[in-house]
C-alpha positions in Angstrom: 203.4 137.0 9.9 201.9 134.1 8.0 203.9 132.4 5.2 205.3 135.6 3.7 207.7 133.7 1.6 204.9 131.8 -0.2 202.8 135.0 -0.6 205.5 136.7 -2.5 206.4 134.0 -5.0 205.7 134.5 -8.6 203.9 131.7 -10.3 203.9 130.8 -14.0 200.5 130.7 -15.6 201.0 127.0 -16.7 198.3 124.4 -16.3 199.3 121.0 -14.8 197.2 118.0 -16.0 197.5 114.7 -14.1 196.6 111.3 -15.6 195.8 110.6 -12.0 194.8 106.9 -12.0 197.9 105.8 -13.8 200.1 107.8 -11.5 198.4 106.2 -8.4 198.7 102.6 -9.7 202.4 103.3 -10.4 203.0 104.5 -6.9 200.9 101.8 -5.3 203.1 99.1 -6.9 206.4 100.8 -6.2 208.6 99.7 -3.4 207.9 97.3 -0.5 205.5 98.4 2.2 206.5 97.2 5.6 202.8 96.9 6.4 202.0 95.1 3.2 198.9 92.8 3.1 198.7 89.3 1.7 196.6 88.7 -1.4 193.6 86.4 -1.1 194.7 82.7 -1.3 198.2 83.8 -2.2 201.6 84.6 -0.8 201.8 87.7 -3.0 202.2 90.9 -0.9 200.1 94.0 -1.6 201.1 97.5 -0.7 198.6 99.4 1.3 196.7 102.5 0.1 198.5 104.7 2.6 201.9 103.5 1.3 200.9 104.3 -2.2 199.5 107.7 -1.3 202.8 108.7 0.5 204.7 107.5 -2.6 202.5 109.6 -4.8 202.9 112.7 -2.7 206.7 112.3 -2.6 207.3 111.4 -6.2 204.7 113.6 -8.0 202.4 115.9 -6.0 204.8 117.7 -3.6 207.3 118.5 -6.4 204.4 119.9 -8.5 203.2 122.0 -5.6 206.7 123.5 -5.2 206.2 125.2 -8.5 202.4 125.4 -9.0 199.3 126.2 -7.0 196.4 123.7 -6.6 194.4 126.2 -8.7 196.6 125.4 -11.7 196.1 121.6 -11.5 193.5 119.5 -13.3 193.3 115.8 -12.3 191.7 113.6 -15.0 190.2 110.3 -14.0 189.7 107.2 -16.2 186.1 105.9 -16.5 186.5 102.9 -18.8 187.4 102.3 -22.5 184.1 102.0 -24.2 185.1 103.6 -27.5 188.2 101.4 -28.2 186.6 98.3 -26.9 183.9 98.7 -29.4 186.5 99.2 -32.2 188.3 96.0 -31.1 187.0 93.6 -28.5 190.5 92.5 -27.6 191.6 96.0 -26.5 193.3 95.7 -23.1 191.8 92.2 -22.9 195.0 90.5 -21.9 195.6 92.7 -18.8 195.5 90.9 -15.6 193.0 92.0 -13.0 194.1 93.0 -9.6 193.3 90.4 -6.9 190.6 91.3 -4.4 192.9 92.7 -1.8 194.9 94.8 -4.3 191.6 96.0 -5.9 190.3 97.1 -2.5 193.5 99.0 -1.7 193.5 100.7 -5.1 189.9 101.7 -4.7 190.7 103.1 -1.3 193.7 105.0 -2.6 191.6 106.6 -5.4 188.7 107.5 -3.2 190.8 109.2 -0.6 193.0 111.0 -3.2 189.8 112.4 -4.8 188.7 113.7 -1.4 192.2 115.1 -0.7 192.4 116.9 -4.1 188.9 118.3 -3.7 189.8 119.7 -0.2 192.9 121.4 -1.7 190.8 123.1 -4.4 192.2 121.0 -7.3 189.9 120.7 -10.3 188.9 117.1 -11.2 187.1 115.8 -14.3 186.2 112.5 -16.0 184.3 111.4 -19.2 181.7 108.8 -18.5 182.8 105.4 -20.0 186.0 106.7 -21.6 189.7 106.9 -21.0 191.5 109.8 -19.4 193.9 110.0 -22.4 191.1 111.4 -24.6 190.0 114.0 -22.0 193.6 115.1 -21.6 193.9 115.5 -25.4 190.7 117.6 -25.4 192.0 119.8 -22.5 195.3 120.3 -24.3 193.5 121.5 -27.4 191.3 123.9 -25.5 193.5 125.4 -22.8 195.5 128.3 -24.2 198.2 128.4 -21.5 201.3 126.2 -21.5 200.4 122.7 -20.3 202.5 120.2 -18.3 201.0 116.6 -18.5 202.1 114.1 -15.9 201.5 110.4 -16.8 203.0 107.0 -17.0 201.5 106.4 -20.4 203.8 107.1 -23.3 200.8 107.2 -25.7 200.4 110.8 -24.4 203.7 111.8 -25.9 201.5 112.4 -29.0 200.5 115.7 -27.3 204.0 117.1 -27.2 204.3 120.4 -29.0 205.4 124.0 -28.4 202.8 124.6 -25.7 202.6 121.1 -24.1 205.3 119.2 -22.3 204.7 115.6 -21.3 206.3 114.1 -18.2 206.7 110.3 -18.1 207.1 109.1 -14.5 208.1 112.6 -13.5 210.6 113.2 -16.3 210.0 115.5 -19.3 210.4 113.5 -22.5 210.4 114.6 -26.1 211.2 111.4 -28.0 209.9 107.8 -28.1 212.4 104.9 -28.4 214.8 107.3 -30.1 212.1 108.5 -32.6 210.5 111.9 -32.8 207.2 112.0 -30.9 205.5 113.2 -34.1 205.5 109.6 -35.3 204.6 107.7 -32.2 201.0 107.1 -33.4 202.3 105.7 -36.7 204.9 103.6 -34.8 202.3 101.9 -32.5 199.8 101.4 -35.3 202.5 99.4 -37.4 204.5 97.7 -34.7 201.6 97.2 -32.2 201.5 97.8 -28.4 201.5 94.7 -26.2 200.6 96.8 -23.1 197.2 97.6 -24.6 196.9 94.5 -26.8 197.0 96.6 -30.0 198.0 94.1 -32.8 199.7 96.4 -35.4 200.6 94.8 -38.8 201.3 91.1 -38.6 205.0 90.4 -39.2 206.1 94.0 -39.4 207.8 94.6 -36.0 210.3 97.1 -34.7 212.9 96.2 -37.3 210.5 97.0 -40.1 209.8 100.4 -38.7 213.5 101.1 -38.1 214.3 100.2 -41.7 211.7 102.4 -43.3 212.5 105.3 -40.9 216.2 105.1 -41.8 215.2 105.1 -45.5 212.5 107.7 -45.6 213.1 109.9 -42.5 210.6 111.8 -40.4 209.1 113.6 -43.3 208.5 110.3 -45.2 206.9 108.8 -42.1 204.6 111.7 -41.7 203.6 111.3 -45.4 202.9 107.6 -44.7 200.8 108.6 -41.7 198.8 110.9 -43.9 197.9 108.0 -46.1 196.3 106.1 -43.2 194.6 109.2 -41.9 193.0 110.1 -45.2 192.5 106.7 -46.6 194.2 107.8 -49.8 197.1 105.4 -50.5 198.2 106.8 -53.9 201.4 108.2 -52.4 202.2 104.9 -50.8 201.6 103.1 -54.1 204.1 105.5 -55.8 206.7 105.0 -53.1 206.4 101.2 -53.4 206.7 101.3 -57.2 209.8 103.6 -57.0 211.6 101.9 -54.0 210.3 98.3 -54.2 210.5 98.4 -50.4 209.4 95.1 -48.8 208.1 96.7 -45.6 205.9 99.2 -47.5 204.6 96.3 -49.5 203.7 94.4 -46.3 201.6 97.2 -44.9 199.9 98.1 -48.2 198.8 94.5 -48.7 197.1 92.4 -51.4 198.2 94.3 -54.6 201.8 93.4 -53.7 201.3 89.9 -52.6 200.6 90.4 -48.9 197.3 89.6 -47.2 194.7 92.3 -47.3 194.1 92.0 -43.6 197.5 93.6 -43.0 196.1 97.0 -44.2 192.8 96.4 -42.3 194.8 95.6 -39.2 196.9 98.8 -39.7 193.8 100.9 -40.1 192.2 99.5 -37.0 195.4 99.8 -34.9 195.8 103.4 -36.0 192.3 104.2 -34.7 193.1 102.5 -31.4 196.3 104.4 -30.9 195.1 107.8 -32.1 193.7 110.0 -29.3 190.1 110.9 -29.6 189.4 114.4 -28.0 186.2 114.6 -30.1 184.6 112.2 -27.6 184.3 115.1 -25.2 182.0 117.2 -27.4 180.4 115.1 -30.1 177.6 112.5 -29.9 178.9 108.9 -29.7 176.9 105.7 -29.7 173.7 107.9 -29.8 174.6 109.8 -26.6 175.9 113.2 -25.9 179.2 113.2 -23.9 179.0 113.5 -20.1 182.2 115.4 -19.2 181.9 115.8 -15.5 183.7 118.4 -13.5 184.2 118.5 -9.7 185.7 121.4 -7.7 185.4 122.7 -4.2 186.7 125.7 -2.3 189.8 124.8 -0.3 188.8 123.4 3.1 191.3 122.5 5.8 189.0 120.3 7.8 188.1 118.2 4.8 191.8 117.9 3.9 192.6 116.7 7.4 189.8 114.1 7.3 191.1 112.8 3.9 194.6 112.5 5.3 193.5 110.8 8.5 191.4 108.3 6.6 194.5 107.0 4.9 196.7 107.3 8.0 198.6 110.3 6.8 197.1 113.0 9.1 200.6 113.8 10.4 201.3 115.4 7.0 198.7 118.1 7.4 201.2 120.8 8.3 202.7 120.5 4.8 199.4 121.7 3.3 198.3 124.3 5.9 199.7 127.2 3.7 197.0 126.5 1.1 194.0 127.1 3.4 192.2 130.3 4.4 193.0 132.9 7.0 190.5 135.6 7.7 192.0 138.8 9.3 190.2 141.9 10.4 192.4 145.0 9.7 191.8 147.9 12.1 194.0 150.9 13.1 195.8 148.6 15.5 197.2 146.3 12.9 196.9 148.3 9.7 200.7 148.2 9.2 200.1 144.5 8.3 198.5 145.6 5.0 201.6 147.8 4.2 203.8 144.8 4.9 201.8 142.6 2.5 202.0 145.2 -0.2 205.7 145.6 0.2 206.3 141.9 0.0 204.2 141.6 -3.2 201.4 139.5 -1.7 198.8 141.0 -4.0 201.0 140.4 -7.1 202.2 136.8 -6.5 198.9 135.1 -6.7 197.2 133.8 -9.8 194.2 136.1 -9.3 192.8 138.5 -6.8 189.3 139.4 -5.7 187.9 142.2 -3.7 184.5 143.6 -2.5 183.5 146.9 -0.9 180.9 147.7 1.7 179.3 151.1 1.9 176.5 153.0 3.8 174.2 155.9 2.9 175.1 158.7 5.3 173.2 161.5 3.5 169.8 159.9 3.5 168.7 162.3 0.8 164.9 162.8 1.4 163.8 163.1 -2.3 165.5 159.8 -3.1 164.0 158.1 -0.1 160.5 159.2 -1.2 161.2 158.3 -4.8 162.2 154.7 -4.1 159.0 154.1 -2.2 160.4 151.2 -0.1 162.1 149.6 -3.1 165.6 148.0 -2.8 167.5 150.8 -4.5 170.9 152.3 -3.6 171.6 156.1 -3.8 175.1 155.7 -5.1 175.8 159.4 -4.9 175.2 159.3 -1.1 177.4 156.3 -0.3 180.5 156.4 1.9 183.0 153.6 2.2 182.5 151.3 5.3 185.1 148.7 4.6 186.7 146.5 1.9 187.7 142.9 1.7 190.5 141.4 -0.4 191.1 137.8 -1.3 194.6 136.8 -2.5 197.3 134.2 -2.5 198.2 131.5 -5.0 195.3 129.3 -3.8 193.1 132.4 -2.8 193.7 131.3 0.7 194.0 134.7 2.4 191.2 137.1 3.1 191.5 140.5 4.9 188.8 142.9 5.7 189.8 146.6 6.2 187.5 148.5 8.4 187.0 152.2 7.5 183.8 153.4 9.0 182.3 150.8 11.3 180.5 152.1 14.5 182.1 149.6 16.9 185.6 149.3 15.4 188.8 151.3 15.7 188.8 152.1 12.0 191.7 152.6 9.7 192.5 156.1 8.4 
């Protein structure tokens, strides 16, 4: 019968969180598309949306589906960077815009991916005007299950802990440039980050960070971070007086002969690098947050439409196992239910649902008179007519077992 191997598999209760726009951009730009387009007024080649989509399926989505159900996946979309741009007008200001052809292909890729994910039953969300990073941080705080975060952005390594594993370009990572992920925020706030145009402390650099890390270790760096978090620099002052360290002097600023803007730059850079999950629940710029969720029941026709629209309809058979089958169980095929039970079909899914149908066979006259036409059920007079069960790792299978229907060869 249908996909018995899939029905019997045991799934972890993990949640998978996708930094989806970053993954799609990465896959759109990877490799050489034989059907590449030419950018406007340029000889530069642009990969097509279909090519990027197939890359994304192969590199990320299909491997994830081999271990997880669509019901376990949350795709988080970027919606701007209003918060950080207001902190620093130069934030991401140096990044080159896509050309018109590349922009069109990226927009097409994102639109069809949204439709595809919705048709599979994947949950999607976005926060109006803000970055996906902050939404992902919020979800990691609130979701109790183990989380697996897929991204191309190493900033999200900040989320690594005992119940969150971050995958960078598909590979699980637990360190940043040889340093513990616990100090990645401090690192970027001091050294800067050219990819997002975060300035850091002028003249500090990677060598400065390496020197103080070797001198003070992870614990010392965490104490240094606590100074910038709290705004209380007394511990840093003491460390400078005891060690006379030139790098600590540089970041603390004017009292030790360095310009005051060094400390101001450090504080601003730290705010830029630090994730802001609070944006999802607290008022910002006079407005309440608009965290928008989108989810649909899995639908095969919509999935096929999404795949066809991006010239990938031939891949539909790979996703057929995630879509519904409705089967009427009568005496003729009741052994099918026993087969499902023996293969663990009702145990392998993330959740199961059922409903029962009954009928009043007794028609107890005093009850009929008492209800006076009202829509009441005499529960003591009911007999079972049938029952339906929904199961599977994407709730894709539904059976109805007929027990007492007038025109059906009912089960025993």
